[in-house]
Every structure is written in structure tokens, then in C-alpha cells.
N, C-alpha and C positions, 0 to 999 in steps of 0.2 A: 569790789567782792569783799565782805566782812568774816576771817576764820580767827582761831583760837590755836596760837602753840602755843611750845611749852621749848623753854631755854634755859641754860645757866650764863649768870651773871657774877662779879664779885661786889662784895658788901664789907665796909673796913668796921671792924673791932676794934674791941682795946688787943689783943690778942694776937692784928693784923688784920691781912686780907684773909676772907673767906670765901668759899662758891655756892651759891644758895639757886634754886630751880625756881626758875618764875614760869609762870601760865597767864598769857596775856590774848586780849584779844586785838587782830590785825586787821589792816586796810592793807591790799595787794596796791601795788604800786606798778608794777612789773612783773613778769614768768619768774624773775629769781630776788625780786626784793618786799618787804613789807614793814607798814609802818605802824608802831604800838599806838592803841587808841586807848587801851585800862588796864591796868594791871589787876588779874582777879586773886589770884593765888600768890605768896610766897614760901617755897621749901610745905606748900599742903596748908597753911595758915591764910586768910586774908591779911592782907597790911595794916598794921597798925603801930602805934606809935616807940613804944617798949618790944620787940622780937629779941629773939635769943635761936642759935642752931641747937643750940644742947641743955636749953635751960640756964647755964653758968652763966656770972654776971660779966665773964672777960668776952662771950661769947657775943654780947647786945650787940643792935644796934635800930636802926632808927626805918623803920618799914614803912612809913611816908614819905618818908625824903626818898628813899629808893626808889619808889613806886612813881615818887613827882618824875624823877630822872628817869625814869626806863619811857615814859608818856612821850611819844614823839619821835622815839630813838628807833632808825633804823635800822632794822634788820634782815641777812640774809638766811634765806628761808632751808638753805644748802644745811645751816648750821642751828636749824631748829625742827625740833617734832613737831608736823603739824597736825591736829587733833581730831578738827573738823573742817 
């Protein structure tokens, strides 16, 4: 069963670790767990190589790298917001 979830993750920027909100599709593996299949949005934008939390260069990070890191990740549904 495929569902859409929203959760927070950390990204490393030149200013240090920062939190971002990720919207993804996931497959339920059990009643309480899901595996991420595809990342749809990071902080409301589709993943791309040059992303920034605030527009400042010290807040930049690679969204494609974060997207690849999150695909296949197991997520606890109690820590996620189920959208669909």
C-alpha cells in the first residue's frame, strides 16, 4: 500500500546541521513502519542540486543527495504526518 508522508530530516549546511521538511511517497511494510519510495518535496520545492533554506549561501545543501539518502529509509509512522 502506497501512502504520502511528511516528516523532518536534518541536512548539513556550511552553517551546521539544519532541519528540513520532506514530503515523500512510501510503502507500508507493517502497521507502524513504512519505506520511502520517492521524495517529492524538500521544504516545499522539488529536490535539486543547489537548494538553500533561506536563500543565503551559508544555508545551501544538495537536495539531490538528500533525496537519494532518504529513498529506501525506514520511517516510523508515529513520527510522520500521513497525508494520503
